[in-house]
PyMOL commands that place a pseudoatom at each C-alpha (Angstrom):
pseudoatom trace, name=CA, resn=UNK, resi=1, chain=A, elem=C, hetatm=0, pos=[-1.498, -25.608, -8.460]
pseudoatom trace, name=CA, resn=UNK, resi=2, chain=A, elem=C, hetatm=0, pos=[-2.782, -23.372, -11.216]
pseudoatom trace, name=CA, resn=UNK, resi=3, chain=A, elem=C, hetatm=0, pos=[-0.035, -21.158, -12.573]
pseudoatom trace, name=CA, resn=UNK, resi=4, chain=A, elem=C, hetatm=0, pos=[0.458, -18.185, -14.793]
pseudoatom trace, name=CA, resn=UNK, resi=5, chain=A, elem=C, hetatm=0, pos=[4.174, -18.691, -15.615]
pseudoatom trace, name=CA, resn=UNK, resi=6, chain=A, elem=C, hetatm=0, pos=[6.509, -15.744, -15.718]
pseudoatom trace, name=CA, resn=UNK, resi=7, chain=A, elem=C, hetatm=0, pos=[4.017, -13.114, -16.971]
pseudoatom trace, name=CA, resn=UNK, resi=8, chain=A, elem=C, hetatm=0, pos=[0.541, -12.582, -15.676]
pseudoatom trace, name=CA, resn=UNK, resi=9, chain=A, elem=C, hetatm=0, pos=[-1.456, -11.209, -18.805]
pseudoatom trace, name=CA, resn=UNK, resi=10, chain=A, elem=C, hetatm=0, pos=[-4.638, -10.804, -16.795]
pseudoatom trace, name=CA, resn=UNK, resi=11, chain=A, elem=C, hetatm=0, pos=[-2.755, -8.519, -14.464]
pseudoatom trace, name=CA, resn=UNK, resi=12, chain=A, elem=C, hetatm=0, pos=[-1.282, -6.623, -17.298]
pseudoatom trace, name=CA, resn=UNK, resi=13, chain=A, elem=C, hetatm=0, pos=[-4.848, -6.119, -18.680]
pseudoatom trace, name=CA, resn=UNK, resi=14, chain=A, elem=C, hetatm=0, pos=[-6.049, -4.740, -15.392]
pseudoatom trace, name=CA, resn=UNK, resi=15, chain=A, elem=C, hetatm=0, pos=[-3.224, -2.391, -15.104]
pseudoatom trace, name=CA, resn=UNK, resi=16, chain=A, elem=C, hetatm=0, pos=[-3.740, -1.193, -18.774]
pseudoatom trace, name=CA, resn=UNK, resi=17, chain=A, elem=C, hetatm=0, pos=[-7.501, -0.664, -18.121]
pseudoatom trace, name=CA, resn=UNK, resi=18, chain=A, elem=C, hetatm=0, pos=[-6.737, 1.263, -14.906]
pseudoatom trace, name=CA, resn=UNK, resi=19, chain=A, elem=C, hetatm=0, pos=[-4.215, 3.466, -16.809]
pseudoatom trace, name=CA, resn=UNK, resi=20, chain=A, elem=C, hetatm=0, pos=[-6.667, 4.538, -19.565]
pseudoatom trace, name=CA, resn=UNK, resi=21, chain=A, elem=C, hetatm=0, pos=[-8.785, 7.012, -17.460]
pseudoatom trace, name=CA, resn=UNK, resi=22, chain=A, elem=C, hetatm=0, pos=[-5.624, 8.314, -15.697]
pseudoatom trace, name=CA, resn=UNK, resi=23, chain=A, elem=C, hetatm=0, pos=[-4.007, 9.101, -19.135]
pseudoatom trace, name=CA, resn=UNK, resi=24, chain=A, elem=C, hetatm=0, pos=[-7.299, 10.829, -20.323]
pseudoatom trace, name=CA, resn=UNK, resi=25, chain=A, elem=C, hetatm=0, pos=[-7.366, 12.779, -17.124]
pseudoatom trace, name=CA, resn=UNK, resi=26, chain=A, elem=C, hetatm=0, pos=[-3.770, 13.819, -17.442]
pseudoatom trace, name=CA, resn=UNK, resi=27, chain=A, elem=C, hetatm=0, pos=[-4.350, 14.966, -21.085]
pseudoatom trace, name=CA, resn=UNK, resi=28, chain=A, elem=C, hetatm=0, pos=[-7.432, 16.930, -20.097]
pseudoatom trace, name=CA, resn=UNK, resi=29, chain=A, elem=C, hetatm=0, pos=[-5.875, 18.701, -17.094]
pseudoatom trace, name=CA, resn=UNK, resi=30, chain=A, elem=C, hetatm=0, pos=[-2.373, 19.562, -18.351]
pseudoatom trace, name=CA, resn=UNK, resi=31, chain=A, elem=C, hetatm=0, pos=[-2.194, 22.632, -16.152]
pseudoatom trace, name=CA, resn=UNK, resi=32, chain=A, elem=C, hetatm=0, pos=[-3.031, 20.702, -12.977]
pseudoatom trace, name=CA, resn=UNK, resi=33, chain=A, elem=C, hetatm=0, pos=[-0.800, 21.436, -10.005]
pseudoatom trace, name=CA, resn=UNK, resi=34, chain=A, elem=C, hetatm=0, pos=[0.206, 18.757, -7.424]
pseudoatom trace, name=CA, resn=UNK, resi=35, chain=A, elem=C, hetatm=0, pos=[-0.825, 20.166, -4.019]
pseudoatom trace, name=CA, resn=UNK, resi=36, chain=A, elem=C, hetatm=0, pos=[1.608, 17.981, -2.185]
pseudoatom trace, name=CA, resn=UNK, resi=37, chain=A, elem=C, hetatm=0, pos=[4.826, 19.938, -1.904]
pseudoatom trace, name=CA, resn=UNK, resi=38, chain=A, elem=C, hetatm=0, pos=[6.873, 17.161, -0.185]
pseudoatom trace, name=CA, resn=UNK, resi=39, chain=A, elem=C, hetatm=0, pos=[9.413, 15.625, -2.714]
pseudoatom trace, name=CA, resn=UNK, resi=40, chain=A, elem=C, hetatm=0, pos=[9.781, 12.535, -0.480]
pseudoatom trace, name=CA, resn=UNK, resi=41, chain=A, elem=C, hetatm=0, pos=[6.102, 12.012, -0.299]
pseudoatom trace, name=CA, resn=UNK, resi=42, chain=A, elem=C, hetatm=0, pos=[5.621, 12.333, -4.085]
pseudoatom trace, name=CA, resn=UNK, resi=43, chain=A, elem=C, hetatm=0, pos=[8.578, 10.075, -4.824]
pseudoatom trace, name=CA, resn=UNK, resi=44, chain=A, elem=C, hetatm=0, pos=[7.217, 7.405, -2.413]
pseudoatom trace, name=CA, resn=UNK, resi=45, chain=A, elem=C, hetatm=0, pos=[3.879, 7.667, -4.033]
pseudoatom trace, name=CA, resn=UNK, resi=46, chain=A, elem=C, hetatm=0, pos=[5.278, 7.179, -7.507]
pseudoatom trace, name=CA, resn=UNK, resi=47, chain=A, elem=C, hetatm=0, pos=[7.510, 4.233, -6.399]
pseudoatom trace, name=CA, resn=UNK, resi=48, chain=A, elem=C, hetatm=0, pos=[4.510, 2.577, -4.834]
pseudoatom trace, name=CA, resn=UNK, resi=49, chain=A, elem=C, hetatm=0, pos=[2.225, 3.207, -7.726]
pseudoatom trace, name=CA, resn=UNK, resi=50, chain=A, elem=C, hetatm=0, pos=[4.634, 2.040, -10.542]
pseudoatom trace, name=CA, resn=UNK, resi=51, chain=A, elem=C, hetatm=0, pos=[5.970, -0.749, -8.372]
pseudoatom trace, name=CA, resn=UNK, resi=52, chain=A, elem=C, hetatm=0, pos=[2.533, -2.249, -7.764]
pseudoatom trace, name=CA, resn=UNK, resi=53, chain=A, elem=C, hetatm=0, pos=[1.607, -1.883, -11.452]
pseudoatom trace, name=CA, resn=UNK, resi=54, chain=A, elem=C, hetatm=0, pos=[4.760, -3.745, -12.399]
pseudoatom trace, name=CA, resn=UNK, resi=55, chain=A, elem=C, hetatm=0, pos=[4.256, -6.492, -9.813]
pseudoatom trace, name=CA, resn=UNK, resi=56, chain=A, elem=C, hetatm=0, pos=[0.699, -7.118, -10.908]
pseudoatom trace, name=CA, resn=UNK, resi=57, chain=A, elem=C, hetatm=0, pos=[2.030, -8.708, -14.204]
pseudoatom trace, name=CA, resn=UNK, resi=58, chain=A, elem=C, hetatm=0, pos=[5.666, -9.460, -13.395]
pseudoatom trace, name=CA, resn=UNK, resi=59, chain=A, elem=C, hetatm=0, pos=[6.594, -11.873, -10.616]
pseudoatom trace, name=CA, resn=UNK, resi=60, chain=A, elem=C, hetatm=0, pos=[9.696, -10.206, -9.305]
pseudoatom trace, name=CA, resn=UNK, resi=61, chain=A, elem=C, hetatm=0, pos=[11.390, -12.133, -6.443]
pseudoatom trace, name=CA, resn=UNK, resi=62, chain=A, elem=C, hetatm=0, pos=[8.817, -15.034, -6.753]
pseudoatom trace, name=CA, resn=UNK, resi=63, chain=A, elem=C, hetatm=0, pos=[9.292, -17.912, -9.018]
pseudoatom trace, name=CA, resn=UNK, resi=64, chain=A, elem=C, hetatm=0, pos=[5.922, -17.781, -10.674]
pseudoatom trace, name=CA, resn=UNK, resi=65, chain=A, elem=C, hetatm=0, pos=[2.278, -16.669, -10.069]
pseudoatom trace, name=CA, resn=UNK, resi=66, chain=A, elem=C, hetatm=0, pos=[-0.177, -19.376, -8.986]
pseudoatom trace, name=CA, resn=UNK, resi=67, chain=A, elem=C, hetatm=0, pos=[-3.161, -20.375, -7.072]
pseudoatom trace, name=CA, resn=UNK, resi=68, chain=A, elem=C, hetatm=0, pos=[-3.581, -23.429, -4.838]
pseudoatom trace, name=CA, resn=UNK, resi=69, chain=A, elem=C, hetatm=0, pos=[-7.098, -24.199, -6.108]
pseudoatom trace, name=CA, resn=UNK, resi=70, chain=A, elem=C, hetatm=0, pos=[-9.689, -23.031, -8.532]
pseudoatom trace, name=CA, resn=UNK, resi=71, chain=A, elem=C, hetatm=0, pos=[-11.591, -21.214, -5.912]
pseudoatom trace, name=CA, resn=UNK, resi=72, chain=A, elem=C, hetatm=0, pos=[-8.632, -18.855, -5.269]
pseudoatom trace, name=CA, resn=UNK, resi=73, chain=A, elem=C, hetatm=0, pos=[-8.376, -18.171, -8.985]
pseudoatom trace, name=CA, resn=UNK, resi=74, chain=A, elem=C, hetatm=0, pos=[-12.057, -17.396, -9.195]
pseudoatom trace, name=CA, resn=UNK, resi=75, chain=A, elem=C, hetatm=0, pos=[-11.872, -14.982, -6.264]
pseudoatom trace, name=CA, resn=UNK, resi=76, chain=A, elem=C, hetatm=0, pos=[-8.805, -13.313, -8.012]
pseudoatom trace, name=CA, resn=UNK, resi=77, chain=A, elem=C, hetatm=0, pos=[-10.618, -13.101, -11.379]
pseudoatom trace, name=CA, resn=UNK, resi=78, chain=A, elem=C, hetatm=0, pos=[-14.025, -12.026, -10.152]
pseudoatom trace, name=CA, resn=UNK, resi=79, chain=A, elem=C, hetatm=0, pos=[-12.672, -9.801, -7.427]
pseudoatom trace, name=CA, resn=UNK, resi=80, chain=A, elem=C, hetatm=0, pos=[-10.308, -7.946, -9.727]
pseudoatom trace, name=CA, resn=UNK, resi=81, chain=A, elem=C, hetatm=0, pos=[-12.894, -7.611, -12.545]
pseudoatom trace, name=CA, resn=UNK, resi=82, chain=A, elem=C, hetatm=0, pos=[-15.496, -6.139, -10.107]
pseudoatom trace, name=CA, resn=UNK, resi=83, chain=A, elem=C, hetatm=0, pos=[-12.998, -3.778, -8.625]
pseudoatom trace, name=CA, resn=UNK, resi=84, chain=A, elem=C, hetatm=0, pos=[-11.751, -2.719, -12.031]
pseudoatom trace, name=CA, resn=UNK, resi=85, chain=A, elem=C, hetatm=0, pos=[-15.283, -2.125, -13.339]
pseudoatom trace, name=CA, resn=UNK, resi=86, chain=A, elem=C, hetatm=0, pos=[-16.090, -0.068, -10.163]
pseudoatom trace, name=CA, resn=UNK, resi=87, chain=A, elem=C, hetatm=0, pos=[-12.964, 1.982, -10.817]
pseudoatom trace, name=CA, resn=UNK, resi=88, chain=A, elem=C, hetatm=0, pos=[-13.921, 2.754, -14.360]
pseudoatom trace, name=CA, resn=UNK, resi=89, chain=A, elem=C, hetatm=0, pos=[-17.517, 3.573, -13.418]
pseudoatom trace, name=CA, resn=UNK, resi=90, chain=A, elem=C, hetatm=0, pos=[-16.362, 5.993, -10.683]
pseudoatom trace, name=CA, resn=UNK, resi=91, chain=A, elem=C, hetatm=0, pos=[-14.099, 7.767, -13.209]
pseudoatom trace, name=CA, resn=UNK, resi=92, chain=A, elem=C, hetatm=0, pos=[-17.111, 8.675, -15.483]
pseudoatom trace, name=CA, resn=UNK, resi=93, chain=A, elem=C, hetatm=0, pos=[-18.804, 11.019, -12.994]
pseudoatom trace, name=CA, resn=UNK, resi=94, chain=A, elem=C, hetatm=0, pos=[-15.397, 12.142, -11.585]
pseudoatom trace, name=CA, resn=UNK, resi=95, chain=A, elem=C, hetatm=0, pos=[-14.616, 13.605, -15.072]
pseudoatom trace, name=CA, resn=UNK, resi=96, chain=A, elem=C, hetatm=0, pos=[-17.783, 15.796, -14.804]
pseudoatom trace, name=CA, resn=UNK, resi=97, chain=A, elem=C, hetatm=0, pos=[-17.590, 16.755, -11.117]
pseudoatom trace, name=CA, resn=UNK, resi=98, chain=A, elem=C, hetatm=0, pos=[-14.699, 16.167, -8.804]
pseudoatom trace, name=CA, resn=UNK, resi=99, chain=A, elem=C, hetatm=0, pos=[-15.676, 15.274, -5.206]
pseudoatom trace, name=CA, resn=UNK, resi=100, chain=A, elem=C, hetatm=0, pos=[-13.668, 14.141, -2.250]
pseudoatom trace, name=CA, resn=UNK, resi=101, chain=A, elem=C, hetatm=0, pos=[-15.625, 10.875, -2.035]
pseudoatom trace, name=CA, resn=UNK, resi=102, chain=A, elem=C, hetatm=0, pos=[-14.959, 10.014, -5.672]
pseudoatom trace, name=CA, resn=UNK, resi=103, chain=A, elem=C, hetatm=0, pos=[-11.255, 10.900, -5.307]
pseudoatom trace, name=CA, resn=UNK, resi=104, chain=A, elem=C, hetatm=0, pos=[-10.902, 8.698, -2.229]
pseudoatom trace, name=CA, resn=UNK, resi=105, chain=A, elem=C, hetatm=0, pos=[-12.581, 5.724, -4.008]
pseudoatom trace, name=CA, resn=UNK, resi=106, chain=A, elem=C, hetatm=0, pos=[-10.311, 6.212, -6.944]
pseudoatom trace, name=CA, resn=UNK, resi=107, chain=A, elem=C, hetatm=0, pos=[-7.320, 6.069, -4.453]
pseudoatom trace, name=CA, resn=UNK, resi=108, chain=A, elem=C, hetatm=0, pos=[-8.694, 3.089, -2.485]
pseudoatom trace, name=CA, resn=UNK, resi=109, chain=A, elem=C, hetatm=0, pos=[-9.914, 0.784, -5.266]
pseudoatom trace, name=CA, resn=UNK, resi=110, chain=A, elem=C, hetatm=0, pos=[-6.503, 0.373, -6.815]
pseudoatom trace, name=CA, resn=UNK, resi=111, chain=A, elem=C, hetatm=0, pos=[-5.099, -0.367, -3.386]
pseudoatom trace, name=CA, resn=UNK, resi=112, chain=A, elem=C, hetatm=0, pos=[-7.718, -3.084, -2.985]
pseudoatom trace, name=CA, resn=UNK, resi=113, chain=A, elem=C, hetatm=0, pos=[-6.870, -4.518, -6.349]
pseudoatom trace, name=CA, resn=UNK, resi=114, chain=A, elem=C, hetatm=0, pos=[-3.090, -4.607, -5.468]
pseudoatom trace, name=CA, resn=UNK, resi=115, chain=A, elem=C, hetatm=0, pos=[-3.717, -6.200, -2.134]
pseudoatom trace, name=CA, resn=UNK, resi=116, chain=A, elem=C, hetatm=0, pos=[-6.213, -8.765, -3.378]
pseudoatom trace, name=CA, resn=UNK, resi=117, chain=A, elem=C, hetatm=0, pos=[-3.622, -9.666, -6.225]
pseudoatom trace, name=CA, resn=UNK, resi=118, chain=A, elem=C, hetatm=0, pos=[-0.755, -9.776, -3.817]
pseudoatom trace, name=CA, resn=UNK, resi=119, chain=A, elem=C, hetatm=0, pos=[-2.568, -12.049, -1.286]
pseudoatom trace, name=CA, resn=UNK, resi=120, chain=A, elem=C, hetatm=0, pos=[-3.977, -14.467, -3.848]
pseudoatom trace, name=CA, resn=UNK, resi=121, chain=A, elem=C, hetatm=0, pos=[-0.877, -14.687, -5.961]
pseudoatom trace, name=CA, resn=UNK, resi=122, chain=A, elem=C, hetatm=0, pos=[1.312, -14.908, -2.753]
pseudoatom trace, name=CA, resn=UNK, resi=123, chain=A, elem=C, hetatm=0, pos=[3.389, -12.002, -3.977]
pseudoatom trace, name=CA, resn=UNK, resi=124, chain=A, elem=C, hetatm=0, pos=[5.267, -11.075, -0.764]
pseudoatom trace, name=CA, resn=UNK, resi=125, chain=A, elem=C, hetatm=0, pos=[6.366, -7.564, -2.010]
pseudoatom trace, name=CA, resn=UNK, resi=126, chain=A, elem=C, hetatm=0, pos=[2.726, -6.540, -2.634]
pseudoatom trace, name=CA, resn=UNK, resi=127, chain=A, elem=C, hetatm=0, pos=[1.263, -7.430, 0.782]
pseudoatom trace, name=CA, resn=UNK, resi=128, chain=A, elem=C, hetatm=0, pos=[2.039, -6.042, 4.201]
pseudoatom trace, name=CA, resn=UNK, resi=129, chain=A, elem=C, hetatm=0, pos=[4.226, -8.246, 6.431]
pseudoatom trace, name=CA, resn=UNK, resi=130, chain=A, elem=C, hetatm=0, pos=[2.302, -9.691, 9.377]
pseudoatom trace, name=CA, resn=UNK, resi=131, chain=A, elem=C, hetatm=0, pos=[4.181, -10.539, 12.510]
pseudoatom trace, name=CA, resn=UNK, resi=132, chain=A, elem=C, hetatm=0, pos=[3.580, -14.111, 13.686]
pseudoatom trace, name=CA, resn=UNK, resi=133, chain=A, elem=C, hetatm=0, pos=[3.993, -13.555, 17.456]
pseudoatom trace, name=CA, resn=UNK, resi=134, chain=A, elem=C, hetatm=0, pos=[0.934, -13.557, 19.853]
pseudoatom trace, name=CA, resn=UNK, resi=135, chain=A, elem=C, hetatm=0, pos=[0.227, -9.823, 19.232]
pseudoatom trace, name=CA, resn=UNK, resi=136, chain=A, elem=C, hetatm=0, pos=[-0.032, -10.300, 15.475]
pseudoatom trace, name=CA, resn=UNK, resi=137, chain=A, elem=C, hetatm=0, pos=[0.431, -6.759, 14.235]
pseudoatom trace, name=CA, resn=UNK, resi=138, chain=A, elem=C, hetatm=0, pos=[0.643, -5.537, 10.656]
pseudoatom trace, name=CA, resn=UNK, resi=139, chain=A, elem=C, hetatm=0, pos=[3.921, -3.761, 9.923]
for i in range(1, 139): cmd.bond("trace and resi %d" % i, "trace and resi %d" % (i + 1))
show_as sticks, trace
zoom trace
C-alpha cells in the first residue's frame, strides 16, 4: 500500500492553488453581495467548503491516506492535476466576463476534486455513503 502519512502535501497544494483565484476575486469584488439570504444554507455551504478543503490534506477520522496500487495513485495525481488546471483556466475568462456556465463549472470542478480524492484516498467523510442493500441508493 502506498501511503502519504498523516499529512497529504499534494492535497494541500491543490487546495492552495484553488484558493488563489478565489482570494483574488474576493479582493477585486469587495462590495459583492451574497444573493442567498438563508443563513442555514450559507452556513452549510461554508462548513462543506472548508471541511472538504481541510480533509484534502488532513486525514481526520482515518489513520492515514493511502492507495492500494500505483494505478490508483496515478489516477489521483493525474485526475486532480487535470481538474485543478481546468479550474484555473476557467477562472481566467470568468474574471473578464461572468457567465452562468463558467460559474457552474467553478462550482462543480472542486466538487469533482473532493469526490475523486475522497474515493481514492478512502476518506469516508468526503464521499457519500452508499447503501449496500439490493436497491443500492446513494444517501
